[in-house]
N, CA, C and O of each residue as an XYZ file, in Angstrom:
928
protein
N      27.645    -59.761     60.155
C      28.848    -59.868     60.976
C      29.045    -58.614     61.827
O      29.333    -58.698     63.021
N      28.884    -57.447     61.192
C      29.058    -56.191     61.913
C      27.995    -56.024     62.982
O      28.294    -55.573     64.088
N      26.734    -56.387     62.663
C      25.660    -56.270     63.645
C      25.919    -57.158     64.854
O      25.640    -56.770     65.989
N      26.450    -58.347     64.607
C      26.748    -59.265     65.714
C      27.887    -58.738     66.575
O      27.870    -58.886     67.797
N      28.867    -58.128     65.940
C      30.032    -57.627     66.678
C      29.678    -56.493     67.614
O      30.260    -56.369     68.692
N      28.720    -55.657     67.209
C      28.383    -54.481     67.998
C      27.037    -54.633     68.711
O      26.282    -53.667     68.821
N      26.740    -55.818     69.185
C      25.559    -56.053     70.012
C      26.013    -56.592     71.364
O      27.120    -57.110     71.504
N      25.141    -56.460     72.347
C      25.486    -56.924     73.692
C      25.517    -58.444     73.740
O      24.696    -59.109     73.109
N      26.474    -58.991     74.495
C      26.577    -60.450     74.625
C      25.653    -60.974     75.716
O      25.520    -62.187     75.876
N      25.011    -60.083     76.472
C      24.111    -60.515     77.521
C      22.749    -60.878     76.934
O      22.295    -60.276     75.961
N      22.112    -61.866     77.542
C      20.783    -62.281     77.094
C      19.721    -61.413     77.767
O      19.748    -61.200     78.979
N      18.796    -60.923     76.961
C      17.723    -60.084     77.489
C      16.611    -60.953     78.055
O      16.209    -61.947     77.449
N      16.116    -60.555     79.244
C      14.985    -61.231     79.865
C      13.924    -60.199     80.202
O      14.126    -59.001     80.003
N      12.789    -60.669     80.716
C      11.703    -59.755     81.058
C      12.075    -58.841     82.213
O      11.493    -57.766     82.359
N      13.033    -59.247     83.034
C      13.436    -58.447     84.195
C      14.725    -57.687     83.966
O      15.201    -56.999     84.869
N      15.299    -57.794     82.781
C      16.549    -57.097     82.503
C      17.449    -57.938     81.635
O      16.995    -58.528     80.654
N      18.713    -58.002     81.980
C      19.674    -58.798     81.229
C      20.245    -59.871     82.136
O      20.484    -59.645     83.323
N      20.457    -61.042     81.555
C      20.989    -62.180     82.312
C      22.493    -62.282     82.075
O      22.952    -62.407     80.940
N      23.248    -62.227     83.172
C      24.696    -62.339     83.103
C      25.089    -63.760     83.464
O      25.016    -64.152     84.629
N      25.496    -64.517     82.491
C      25.941    -65.894     82.731
C      27.419    -65.892     83.097
O      28.103    -64.880     82.938
N      27.905    -67.016     83.583
C      29.320    -67.106     83.944
C      30.214    -66.911     82.727
O      31.274    -66.293     82.821
N      29.779    -67.443     81.577
C      30.579    -67.275     80.367
C      30.669    -65.826     79.927
O      31.754    -65.333     79.618
N      29.517    -65.133     79.899
C      29.522    -63.727     79.497
C      30.251    -62.858     80.512
O      30.876    -61.864     80.144
N      30.173    -63.227     81.794
C      30.875    -62.471     82.835
C      32.379    -62.511     82.607
O      33.030    -61.467     82.593
N      32.933    -63.697     82.429
C      34.371    -63.810     82.237
C      34.807    -63.214     80.901
O      35.908    -62.676     80.789
N      33.950    -63.309     79.895
C      34.275    -62.699     78.604
C      34.414    -61.182     78.738
O      35.368    -60.589     78.233
N      33.459    -60.571     79.417
C      33.511    -59.117     79.609
C      34.692    -58.710     80.475
O      35.347    -57.703     80.208
N      34.964    -59.490     81.509
C      36.056    -59.152     82.414
C      37.412    -59.234     81.699
O      38.250    -58.345     81.842
N      37.613    -60.296     80.939
C      38.878    -60.450     80.202
C      39.004    -59.370     79.135
O      40.082    -58.809     78.936
N      37.898    -59.078     78.447
C      37.932    -58.024     77.426
C      38.278    -56.677     78.052
O      39.041    -55.901     77.477
N      37.716    -56.396     79.233
C      38.011    -55.136     79.913
C      39.477    -55.067     80.323
O      40.091    -54.004     80.234
N      40.044    -56.182     80.770
C      41.458    -56.199     81.141
C      42.359    -55.976     79.920
O      43.345    -55.245     79.998
N      42.017    -56.605     78.804
C      42.807    -56.435     77.579
C      42.734    -54.993     77.083
O      43.749    -54.391     76.733
N      41.522    -54.454     77.058
C      41.347    -53.074     76.601
C      42.062    -52.106     77.544
O      42.687    -51.145     77.095
N      41.969    -52.365     78.862
C      42.651    -51.510     79.820
C      44.160    -51.548     79.656
O      44.815    -50.508     79.732
N      44.729    -52.744     79.430
C      46.173    -52.862     79.210
C      46.591    -52.120     77.936
O      47.632    -51.462     77.905
N      45.778    -52.233     76.897
C      46.073    -51.522     75.646
C      46.088    -50.010     75.861
O      47.003    -49.324     75.406
N      45.073    -49.492     76.556
C      44.998    -48.048     76.785
C      46.124    -47.572     77.693
O      46.639    -46.469     77.507
N      46.514    -48.388     78.675
C      47.621    -48.013     79.555
C      48.941    -47.950     78.794
O      49.748    -47.050     79.028
N      49.166    -48.897     77.884
C      50.391    -48.899     77.088
C      50.437    -47.693     76.148
O      51.493    -47.091     75.954
N      49.304    -47.352     75.577
C      49.255    -46.176     74.698
C      49.550    -44.912     75.502
O      50.287    -44.038     75.045
N      48.970    -44.820     76.706
C      49.235    -43.651     77.544
C      50.715    -43.575     77.922
O      51.308    -42.496     77.916
N      51.305    -44.721     78.248
C      52.701    -44.752     78.685
C      53.666    -44.476     77.541
O      54.811    -44.096     77.785
N      53.231    -44.659     76.301
C      54.121    -44.573     75.147
C      54.844    -43.235     75.080
O      56.055    -43.205     74.861
N      54.130    -42.132     75.264
C      54.769    -40.817     75.161
C      54.426    -39.932     76.359
O      54.367    -38.708     76.246
N      54.201    -40.576     77.513
C      53.905    -39.832     78.732
C      54.753    -40.373     79.867
O      55.127    -41.546     79.871
N      55.051    -39.520     80.824
C      55.851    -39.924     81.973
C      54.938    -40.185     83.163
O      54.887    -39.400     84.110
N      54.225    -41.290     83.098
C      53.334    -41.658     84.188
C      54.005    -42.643     85.130
O      54.852    -43.432     84.711
N      53.630    -42.598     86.398
C      54.192    -43.531     87.367
C      53.654    -44.937     87.110
O      52.626    -45.112     86.455
N      54.363    -45.933     87.634
C      53.935    -47.315     87.448
C      52.585    -47.558     88.102
O      51.746    -48.266     87.545
N      52.367    -46.979     89.277
C      51.097    -47.186     89.973
C      49.934    -46.636     89.168
O      48.866    -47.247     89.129
N      50.125    -45.474     88.516
C      49.044    -44.901     87.712
C      48.779    -45.753     86.485
O      47.621    -45.967     86.128
N      49.832    -46.249     85.827
C      49.652    -47.063     84.623
C      48.932    -48.368     84.965
O      48.050    -48.801     84.223
N      49.304    -49.000     86.091
C      48.629    -50.235     86.502
C      47.169    -49.959     86.837
O      46.284    -50.729     86.467
N      46.923    -48.852     87.543
C      45.541    -48.482     87.872
C      44.721    -48.244     86.616
O      43.564    -48.657     86.534
N      45.324    -47.573     85.634
C      44.627    -47.312     84.381
C      44.303    -48.605     83.654
O      43.254    -48.713     83.018
N      45.203    -49.598     83.741
C      44.962    -50.881     83.084
C      43.848    -51.672     83.767
O      43.124    -52.416     83.104
N      43.704    -51.522     85.074
C      42.696    -52.284     85.819
C      41.354    -51.566     85.922
O      40.337    -52.187     86.233
N      41.349    -50.265     85.663
C      40.125    -49.488     85.852
C      38.951    -49.964     85.006
O      37.849    -50.065     85.545
N      39.111    -50.267     83.702
C      37.960    -50.748     82.927
C      37.345    -52.019     83.500
O      36.123    -52.170     83.493
N      38.183    -52.946     84.002
C      37.658    -54.171     84.581
C      36.870    -53.884     85.857
O      35.831    -54.500     86.096
N      37.358    -52.953     86.678
C      36.648    -52.599     87.909
C      35.302    -51.961     87.605
O      34.300    -52.286     88.242
N      35.276    -51.052     86.634
C      34.011    -50.403     86.262
C      33.051    -51.420     85.658
O      31.859    -51.400     85.963
N      33.557    -52.310     84.803
C      32.701    -53.337     84.197
C      32.100    -54.239     85.268
O      30.932    -54.617     85.179
N      32.890    -54.585     86.279
C      32.389    -55.422     87.366
C      31.244    -54.737     88.098
O      30.231    -55.369     88.397
N      31.396    -53.460     88.386
C      30.345    -52.717     89.081
C      29.068    -52.680     88.247
O      27.976    -52.896     88.773
N      29.198    -52.410     86.961
C      28.027    -52.317     86.091
C      27.323    -53.664     85.984
O      26.093    -53.721     85.981
N      28.088    -54.745     85.896
C      27.466    -56.068     85.811
C      26.763    -56.437     87.118
O      25.739    -57.119     87.094
N      27.297    -55.999     88.248
C      26.649    -56.265     89.527
C      25.342    -55.497     89.660
O      24.352    -56.032     90.157
N      25.338    -54.257     89.222
C      24.112    -53.453     89.304
C      23.041    -54.046     88.405
O      21.944    -54.363     88.866
N      23.358    -54.197     87.107
C      22.495    -54.888     86.151
C      21.039    -54.423     86.222
O      20.117    -55.239     86.245
N      20.845    -53.101     86.258
C      19.507    -52.553     86.243
C      18.809    -52.510     87.579
O      17.677    -52.032     87.652
N      19.436    -52.992     88.649
C      18.820    -52.985     89.976
C      19.088    -51.637     90.631
O      20.236    -51.305     90.925
N      18.041    -50.868     90.860
C      18.203    -49.521     91.415
C      18.778    -49.568     92.827
O      19.661    -48.783     93.169
N      18.278    -50.482     93.634
C      18.765    -50.589     95.007
C      20.243    -50.928     95.068
O      20.983    -50.351     95.865
N      20.681    -51.866     94.224
C      22.094    -52.220     94.182
C      22.932    -51.057     93.690
O      24.047    -50.839     94.164
N      22.388    -50.307     92.735
C      23.117    -49.145     92.225
C      23.353    -48.102     93.304
O      24.441    -47.532     93.394
N      22.319    -47.846     94.138
C      22.476    -46.891     95.234
C      23.519    -47.383     96.234
O      24.332    -46.601     96.727
N      23.491    -48.690     96.532
C      24.453    -49.252     97.475
C      25.872    -49.147     96.942
O      26.792    -48.817     97.691
N      26.062    -49.426     95.651
C      27.398    -49.331     95.051
C      27.884    -47.888     95.055
O      29.050    -47.621     95.346
N      26.980    -46.948     94.729
C      27.357    -45.532     94.746
C      27.775    -45.099     96.146
O      28.720    -44.325     96.301
N      27.079    -45.591     97.160
C      27.457    -45.276     98.531
C      28.799    -45.845     98.911
O      29.576    -45.201     99.616
N      29.081    -47.057     98.447
C      30.376    -47.677     98.743
C      31.514    -46.897     98.098
O      32.560    -46.687     98.713
N      31.301    -46.463     96.837
C      32.335    -45.677     96.182
C      32.487    -44.315     96.836
O      33.572    -43.733     96.829
N      31.388    -43.804     97.406
C      31.465    -42.514     98.091
C      32.317    -42.550     99.339
O      32.785    -41.509     99.799
N      32.530    -43.756     99.906
C      33.362    -43.893    101.098
C      34.845    -43.911    100.775
O      35.679    -43.744    101.664
N      35.176    -44.111     99.510
C      36.586    -44.171     99.111
C      37.169    -42.761     99.161
O      36.606    -41.817     98.606
N      38.292    -42.646     99.829
C      38.949    -41.352     99.947
C      40.259    -41.391     99.179
O      41.175    -42.132     99.535
N      40.342    -40.590     98.125
C      41.545    -40.585     97.300
C      42.585    -39.678     97.948
O      42.329    -38.500     98.194
N      43.766    -40.242     98.221
C      44.814    -39.503     98.908
C      45.936    -39.082     97.971
O      46.945    -38.543     98.425
N      45.783    -39.311     96.701
C      46.834    -38.946     95.764
C      46.779    -37.453     95.465
O      45.779    -36.786     95.730
N      47.876    -36.943     94.907
C      47.924    -35.536     94.532
C      47.009    -35.308     93.338
O      46.716    -36.255     92.607
N      46.541    -34.060     93.114
C      45.682    -33.790     91.963
C      46.394    -34.152     90.666
O      47.583    -33.880     90.504
N      45.665    -34.762     89.754
C      46.268    -35.195     88.503
C      46.255    -34.103     87.458
O      45.574    -33.087     87.599
N      47.020    -34.330     86.411
C      47.020    -33.408     85.288
C      45.762    -33.619     84.455
O      45.036    -34.597     84.631
N      45.521    -32.683     83.545
C      44.358    -32.804     82.675
C      44.439    -34.069     81.825
O      43.423    -34.709     81.555
N      45.666    -34.428     81.403
C      45.834    -35.629     80.584
C      45.511    -36.882     81.384
O      44.878    -37.800     80.864
N      45.936    -36.930     82.638
C      45.647    -38.091     83.481
C      44.146    -38.222     83.731
O      43.599    -39.324     83.683
N      43.485    -37.101     83.996
C      42.034    -37.136     84.215
C      41.321    -37.614     82.955
O      40.372    -38.396     83.032
N      41.782    -37.140     81.786
C      41.186    -37.593     80.529
C      41.384    -39.076     80.312
O      40.476    -39.759     79.838
N      42.580    -39.596     80.657
C      42.841    -41.034     80.511
C      41.947    -41.850     81.433
O      41.476    -42.921     81.051
N      41.709    -41.355     82.641
C      40.836    -42.061     83.585
C      39.405    -42.117     83.063
O      38.772    -43.173     83.102
N      38.894    -40.999     82.578
C      37.524    -40.988     82.055
C      37.392    -41.869     80.812
O      36.365    -42.518     80.616
N      38.430    -41.892     79.975
C      38.397    -42.753     78.792
C      38.365    -44.218     79.199
O      37.600    -44.998     78.632
N      39.188    -44.605     80.177
C      39.191    -45.987     80.663
C      37.844    -46.349     81.289
O      37.357    -47.467     81.120
N      37.248    -45.410     82.006
C      35.932    -45.665     82.599
C      34.874    -45.861     81.519
O      33.989    -46.707     81.655
N      34.968    -45.072     80.442
C      34.018    -45.234     79.347
C      34.112    -46.606     78.712
O      33.092    -47.224     78.407
N      35.340    -47.091     78.509
C      35.513    -48.437     77.953
C      34.986    -49.485     78.919
O      34.375    -50.468     78.499
N      35.222    -49.279     80.224
C      34.708    -50.217     81.220
C      33.196    -50.256     81.268
O      32.609    -51.322     81.449
N      32.557    -49.109     81.110
C      31.087    -49.062     81.083
C      30.540    -49.862     79.907
O      29.571    -50.609     80.041
N      31.187    -49.689     78.740
C      30.727    -50.430     77.560
C      30.887    -51.932     77.765
O      30.015    -52.709     77.378
N      32.011    -52.346     78.378
C      32.204    -53.778     78.645
C      31.194    -54.276     79.674
O      30.719    -55.408     79.583
N      30.869    -53.442     80.643
C      29.948    -53.845     81.699
C      28.542    -54.127     81.221
O      27.827    -54.921     81.832
N      28.135    -53.493     80.141
C      26.799    -53.747     79.590
C      26.865    -54.733     78.425
O      25.856    -54.986     77.766
N      28.054    -55.290     78.170
C      28.174    -56.342     77.170
C      28.555    -55.903     75.784
O      28.662    -56.745     74.892
N      28.765    -54.621     75.560
C      29.108    -54.135     74.224
C      30.631    -54.100     74.065
O      31.249    -53.035     74.066
N      31.211    -55.285     73.929
C      32.666    -55.390     73.850
C      33.193    -54.779     72.549
O      34.255    -54.158     72.534
N      32.441    -54.961     71.457
C      32.863    -54.387     70.183
C      32.942    -52.875     70.247
O      33.902    -52.278     69.760
N      31.933    -52.250     70.848
C      31.948    -50.793     70.999
C      33.095    -50.353     71.905
O      33.745    -49.343     71.637
N      33.347    -51.108     72.976
C      34.435    -50.760     73.892
C      35.777    -50.809     73.187
O      36.604    -49.912     73.350
N      35.996    -51.863     72.398
C      37.260    -51.993     71.675
C      37.415    -50.891     70.630
O      38.488    -50.302     70.497
N      36.348    -50.617     69.893
C      36.413    -49.569     68.881
C      36.662    -48.204     69.521
O      37.442    -47.401     69.008
N      35.995    -47.951     70.641
C      36.178    -46.690     71.367
C      37.633    -46.542     71.824
O      38.233    -45.479     71.666
N      38.195    -47.616     72.391
C      39.573    -47.556     72.887
C      40.562    -47.311     71.751
O      41.483    -46.507     71.894
N      40.379    -47.996     70.632
C      41.298    -47.851     69.501
C      41.213    -46.450     68.906
O      42.241    -45.828     68.637
N      39.991    -45.948     68.697
C      39.820    -44.634     68.066
C      40.360    -43.519     68.961
O      41.072    -42.636     68.482
N      40.029    -43.549     70.253
C      40.492    -42.505     71.169
C      42.009    -42.559     71.334
O      42.664    -41.517     71.370
N      42.574    -43.765     71.434
C      44.029    -43.894     71.574
C      44.739    -43.387     70.320
O      45.757    -42.702     70.413
N      44.202    -43.724     69.156
C      44.803    -43.236     67.911
C      44.732    -41.720     67.822
O      45.684    -41.082     67.374
N      43.613    -41.135     68.244
C      43.474    -39.679     68.236
C      44.467    -39.029     69.191
O      45.048    -37.992     68.870
N      44.668    -39.637     70.373
C      45.615    -39.087     71.342
C      47.034    -39.098     70.792
O      47.760    -38.113     70.926
N      47.437    -40.215     70.169
C      48.774    -40.297     69.585
C      48.941    -39.306     68.435
O      50.003    -38.702     68.279
N      47.897    -39.144     67.638
C      47.956    -38.200     66.525
C      48.111    -36.772     67.027
O      48.920    -36.011     66.496
N      47.341    -36.404     68.047
C      47.444    -35.054     68.612
C      48.833    -34.796     69.180
O      49.378    -33.704     69.017
N      49.406    -35.793     69.846
C      50.752    -35.627     70.386
C      51.786    -35.505     69.273
O      52.728    -34.720     69.379
N      51.609    -36.280     68.211
C      52.585    -36.275     67.111
C      52.605    -34.933     66.385
O      53.674    -34.434     66.033
N      51.433    -34.349     66.158
C      51.362    -33.079     65.428
C      51.528    -31.878     66.345
O      51.550    -30.739     65.879
N      51.646    -32.126     67.663
C      51.808    -31.013     68.604
C      50.556    -30.196     68.781
O      50.622    -28.978     68.947
N      49.408    -30.856     68.746
C      48.124    -30.157     68.863
C      48.023    -29.468     70.230
O      48.251    -30.093     71.265
N      47.680    -28.178     70.220
C      47.483    -27.436     71.461
C      48.735    -26.839     72.058
O      48.654    -26.165     73.085
N      49.901    -27.060     71.451
C      51.140    -26.501     71.983
C      51.389    -25.117     71.402
O      50.889    -24.769     70.332
N      52.164    -24.349     72.126
C      52.541    -23.004     71.690
C      53.952    -23.042     71.130
O      54.869    -23.523     71.795
N      54.131    -22.556     69.949
C      55.459    -22.578     69.315
C      56.480    -21.758     70.093
O      57.683    -21.988     69.966
N      56.013    -20.800     70.899
C      56.930    -19.929     71.619
C      57.189    -20.393     73.042
O      57.726    -19.632     73.846
N      56.818    -21.628     73.371
C      57.014    -22.113     74.737
C      58.487    -22.089     75.142
O      58.802    -21.796     76.296
N      59.398    -22.395     74.206
C      60.822    -22.430     74.532
C      61.395    -21.042     74.805
O      62.487    -20.916     75.359
N      60.666    -20.012     74.421
C      61.152    -18.646     74.640
C      60.717    -18.083     75.987
O      61.213    -17.040     76.413
N      59.804    -18.759     76.653
C      59.339    -18.296     77.966
C      60.307    -18.802     79.034
O      60.477    -20.009     79.205
N      60.932    -17.884     79.740
C      61.970    -18.220     80.706
C      61.688    -17.561     82.062
O      60.916    -16.610     82.184
N      62.353    -18.118     83.059
C      62.382    -17.492     84.375
C      63.804    -17.023     84.620
O      64.741    -17.821     84.594
N      63.965    -15.722     84.858
C      65.275    -15.103     84.991
C      65.479    -14.622     86.417
O      64.668    -13.866     86.952
N      66.583    -15.074     87.034
C      66.948    -14.637     88.382
C      68.265    -13.871     88.310
O      69.257    -14.376     87.783
N      68.267    -12.653     88.842
C      69.450    -11.791     88.804
C      69.798    -11.372     90.224
O      68.934    -10.905     90.967
N      71.052    -11.536     90.598
C      71.542    -11.091     91.897
C      72.291     -9.769     91.723
O      73.171     -9.657     90.869
N      71.936     -8.763     92.541
C      72.577     -7.445     92.453
C      72.994     -7.003     93.857
O      72.419     -7.452     94.849
N      73.995     -6.122     93.941
C      74.380     -5.583     95.251
C      73.259     -4.736     95.839
O      72.405     -4.237     95.105
N      73.258     -4.572     97.154
C      72.186     -3.844     97.822
C      72.204     -2.353     97.509
O      71.183     -1.681     97.656
N      73.359     -1.822     97.074
C      73.451     -0.385     96.814
C      72.934      0.000     95.431
O      72.907      1.186     95.100
N      72.521     -0.976     94.612
C      71.993     -0.676     93.282
C      70.474     -0.587     93.340
O      69.811     -1.408     93.973
N      69.938      0.427     92.666
C      68.483      0.573     92.568
C      67.999     -0.244     91.379
O      68.276      0.097     90.229
N      67.270     -1.332     91.660
C      66.860     -2.235     90.581
C      65.687     -1.703     89.772
O      65.358     -2.270     88.730
N      65.049     -0.632     90.223
C      63.889     -0.091     89.509
C      64.323      0.488     88.169
O      65.026      1.497     88.115
N      63.906     -0.147     87.114
C      64.245      0.311     85.766
C      65.679      0.085     85.366
O      66.116      0.572     84.323
N      66.426     -0.651     86.180
C      67.860     -0.823     85.919
C      68.135     -1.605     84.633
O      69.115     -1.337     83.936
N      67.266     -2.572     84.322
C      67.489     -3.444     83.168
C      66.467     -3.215     82.049
O      66.383     -4.011     81.115
N      65.694     -2.131     82.142
C      64.598     -1.928     81.186
C      65.087     -1.857     79.746
O      64.441     -2.407     78.854
N      66.213     -1.192     79.499
C      66.697     -1.067     78.126
C      67.124     -2.424     77.558
O      66.949     -2.682     76.367
N      67.683     -3.289     78.407
C      68.069     -4.623     77.944
C      66.842     -5.494     77.695
O      66.814     -6.285     76.752
N      65.832     -5.343     78.542
C      64.599     -6.092     78.319
C      63.927     -5.674     77.013
O      63.405     -6.517     76.283
N      63.941     -4.384     76.721
C      63.344     -3.911     75.474
C      64.127     -4.411     74.261
O      63.562     -4.600     73.185
N      65.413     -4.621     74.440
C      66.263     -5.046     73.324
C      66.174     -6.547     73.065
O      66.185     -6.981     71.913
N      66.085     -7.344     74.137
C      66.213     -8.800     73.985
C      64.932     -9.587     74.294
O      64.891    -10.797     74.073
N      63.910     -8.932     74.792
C      62.696     -9.671     75.159
C      61.469     -9.044     74.520
O      61.456     -7.872     74.145
N      60.435     -9.877     74.412
C      59.134     -9.382     73.954
C      58.282     -8.910     75.119
O      57.465     -8.000     74.978
N      58.477     -9.532     76.259
C      57.746     -9.129     77.460
C      58.560     -9.511     78.678
O      59.368    -10.438     78.632
N      58.345     -8.793     79.766
C      59.029     -9.104     81.012
C      58.169     -8.638     82.182
O      57.391     -7.690     82.076
N      58.339     -9.339     83.301
C      57.560     -8.997     84.491
C      58.369     -9.371     85.732
O      58.831    -10.503     85.871
N      58.529     -8.404     86.625
C      59.208     -8.660     87.889
C      58.221     -9.302     88.849
O      57.212     -8.693     89.206
N      58.507    -10.535     89.272
C      57.557    -11.280     90.102
C      58.019    -11.452     91.543
O      57.187    -11.610     92.437
N      59.331    -11.424     91.790
C      59.834    -11.643     93.150
C      61.060    -10.779     93.395
O      61.946    -10.674     92.546
N      61.096    -10.162     94.570
C      62.286     -9.452     95.049
C      62.552     -9.928     96.471
O      61.673     -9.854     97.330
N      63.766    -10.416     96.718
C      64.104    -10.840     98.073
C      65.567    -10.561     98.357
O      66.397    -10.506     97.449
N      65.868    -10.384     99.645
C      67.243    -10.155    100.059
C      67.921    -11.478    100.367
O      67.264    -12.457    100.723
N      69.239    -11.500    100.228
C      70.009    -12.696    100.518
C      71.378    -12.295    101.039
O      71.747    -11.122    100.989
N      72.126    -13.259    101.536
C      73.474    -13.016    102.071
C      73.457    -11.923    103.150
O      74.185    -10.934    103.069
N      72.605    -12.133    104.160
C      72.469    -11.207    105.292
C      72.073     -9.802    104.855
O      72.462     -8.817    105.483
N      71.300     -9.715    103.780
C      70.801     -8.432    103.316
C      71.747     -7.642    102.453
O      71.436     -6.513    102.071
N      72.898     -8.206    102.133
C      73.874     -7.473    101.318
C      73.604     -7.597     99.830
O      74.205     -6.884     99.027
N      72.704     -8.497     99.457
C      72.382     -8.707     98.051
C      70.870     -8.756     97.867
O      70.131     -9.123     98.781
N      70.425     -8.380     96.671
C      69.033     -8.538     96.259
C      68.979     -9.616     95.176
O      69.855     -9.700     94.315
N      67.949    -10.425     95.241
C      67.723    -11.421     94.196
C      66.399    -11.110     93.513
O      65.337    -11.187     94.131
N      66.471    -10.759     92.239
C      65.287    -10.387     91.450
C      64.894    -11.555     90.552
O      65.750    -12.177     89.925
N      63.614    -11.846     90.492
C      63.114    -12.920     89.628
C      62.118    -12.341     88.638
O      61.142    -11.699     89.027
N      62.372    -12.573     87.353
C      61.523    -12.069     86.280
C      60.943    -13.247     85.489
O      61.554    -14.311     85.392
N      59.765    -13.031     84.936
C      59.217    -13.910     83.909
C      59.333    -13.180     82.593
O      58.774    -12.097     82.423
N      60.063    -13.776     81.654
C      60.356    -13.093     80.401
C      60.003    -13.977     79.214
O      59.895    -15.197     79.335
N      59.827    -13.341     78.079
C      59.720    -14.035     76.794
C      60.793    -13.471     75.882
O      60.734    -12.306     75.491
N      61.765    -14.288     75.545
C      62.875    -13.839     74.715
C      62.399    -13.496     73.309
O      61.487    -14.127     72.775
N      63.024    -12.498     72.727
C      62.714    -12.158     71.344
C      63.309    -13.167     70.381
O      62.741    -13.437     69.323
N      64.473    -13.733     70.754
C      65.140    -14.717     69.911
C      65.982    -15.616     70.801
O      66.700    -15.142     71.681
N      65.886    -16.933     70.560
C      66.670    -17.883     71.356
C      68.159    -17.745     71.079
O      68.972    -18.041     71.955
N      68.541    -17.301     69.879
C      69.948    -17.177     69.529
C      70.647    -16.055     70.288
O      71.875    -16.051     70.380
N      69.889    -15.101     70.835
C      70.489    -13.962     71.526
C      70.527    -14.141     73.047
O      70.829    -13.196     73.775
N      70.227    -15.333     73.519
C      70.163    -15.543     74.968
C      71.521    -15.308     75.633
O      71.590    -14.645     76.668
N      72.593    -15.837     75.059
C      73.914    -15.656     75.668
C      74.327    -14.191     75.658
O      74.877    -13.701     76.644
N      74.072    -13.489     74.568
C      74.408    -12.070     74.501
C      73.621    -11.282     75.542
O      74.135    -10.340     76.144
N      72.385    -11.674     75.741
C      71.545    -11.030     76.755
C      72.140    -11.228     78.149
O      72.220    -10.280     78.931
N      72.557    -12.453     78.462
C      73.145    -12.745     79.775
C      74.464    -11.993     79.956
O      74.744    -11.492     81.045
N      75.282    -11.908     78.891
C      76.552    -11.194     78.994
C      76.343     -9.719     79.336
O      77.088     -9.157     80.138
N      75.351     -9.104     78.742
C      75.097     -7.692     79.039
C      74.508     -7.516     80.433
O      74.756     -6.506     81.092
N      73.726     -8.498     80.885
C      73.224     -8.432     82.257
C      74.371     -8.541     83.261
O      74.355     -7.872     84.294
N      75.355     -9.373     82.966
C      76.507     -9.552     83.853
C      77.289     -8.254     84.017
O      77.840     -7.988     85.085
N      77.336     -7.454     82.966
C      78.037     -6.176     83.060
C      77.300     -5.191     83.956
O      77.900     -4.274     84.517
N      75.993     -5.390     84.084
C      75.190     -4.487     84.916
C      75.195     -4.897     86.393
O      75.173     -4.036     87.272
N      75.223     -6.181     86.664
C      75.079     -6.626     88.061
C      76.405     -6.965     88.729
O      76.428     -7.603     89.782
N      77.506     -6.541     88.121
C      78.808     -6.771     88.733
C      79.259     -8.213     88.658
O      80.010     -8.676     89.516
N      78.813     -8.923     87.650
C      79.202    -10.320     87.411
C      78.762    -11.237     88.552
O      79.407    -12.251     88.819
N      77.675    -10.887     89.219
C      77.094    -11.769     90.230
C      76.223    -12.826     89.549
O      76.098    -12.854     88.324
N      75.637    -13.676     90.350
C      74.911    -14.831     89.803
C      73.701    -14.415     88.965
O      72.927    -13.537     89.347
N      73.563    -15.078     87.802
C      72.388    -14.947     86.923
C      71.930    -16.350     86.579
O      72.732    -17.198     86.187
N      70.662    -16.587     86.723
C      70.119    -17.925     86.473
C      68.944    -17.817     85.510
O      67.992    -17.082     85.773
N      69.003    -18.548     84.390
C      67.926    -18.579     83.400
C      67.427    -20.009     83.283
O      68.198    -20.908     82.947
N      66.154    -20.230     83.554
C      65.562    -21.569     83.476
C      64.275    -21.513     82.676
O      63.691    -20.448     82.473
N      63.843    -22.689     82.223
C      62.574    -22.781     81.519
C      61.445    -22.456     82.479
O      61.445    -22.912     83.622
N      60.498    -21.681     82.024
C      59.386    -21.312     82.881
C      58.594    -22.543     83.270
O      58.216    -23.335     82.407
N      58.337    -22.715     84.565
C      57.663    -23.882     85.068
C      56.167    -23.774     84.802
O      55.594    -22.685     84.764
N      55.543    -24.962     84.616
C      54.093    -25.052     84.510
C      53.576    -25.814     85.709
O      54.236    -26.728     86.204
N      52.396    -25.441     86.177
C      51.806    -26.093     87.339
C      51.305    -27.460     86.921
O      50.498    -27.565     85.996
N      51.772    -28.519     87.590
C      51.476    -29.888     87.170
C      50.013    -30.252     87.329
O      49.507    -31.092     86.584
N      49.317    -29.641     88.282
C      47.929    -30.022     88.519
C      46.948    -29.014     87.939
O      45.770    -29.010     88.297
N      47.432    -28.161     87.048
C      46.564    -27.158     86.452
C      45.860    -27.724     85.244
O      46.504    -28.345     84.399
N      44.562    -27.532     85.134
C      43.810    -28.035     83.987
C      43.921    -27.074     82.816
O      43.352    -27.326     81.754
């Protein structure tokens, strides 16, 4: 039973493999089902757009179709590669997770395209389960991510900001770095932007209160440090 499940459904001939209408539709439907399953798993704990989720669901079927058309023919393979080379992707660069989901869907589509539906299904289930497990246990995350902040402080133009807040940074942060200095309000104010790592989340309000005493109660803005969406 196991050997039958994990063998190709295509019939082998002296010139390659024969793709019948029955095996073609079987592979295509299997690729669509597997693609829908992988798209739902990706969507479960990710904020993907509808267009990306639909594309992810259809990608295994598209790859399987290409592989079945090539079917060992070198000339057809070159022609298909050339056709795909003409496609120009106009979307923004994806995240590492999106790229991984695309390659996983392509892998399942390749397996369906050569008739190994059992391997494709097993691959999709195992990889999807691993992805959910990694997300559940927080694999690869930094426990101190919530302590990394972006701090913006507005000060009057007559104050020298060099070293002005160093004692407070030493008291309330583990690290700090001045990344931006710009003038505002017709040059009457300076806006300083720091990247900081708080020593303790419970002391954030006390830290802001002491900063307010230094900058004359002008605007102070503390936000979560941004991550680049297209960074791998």
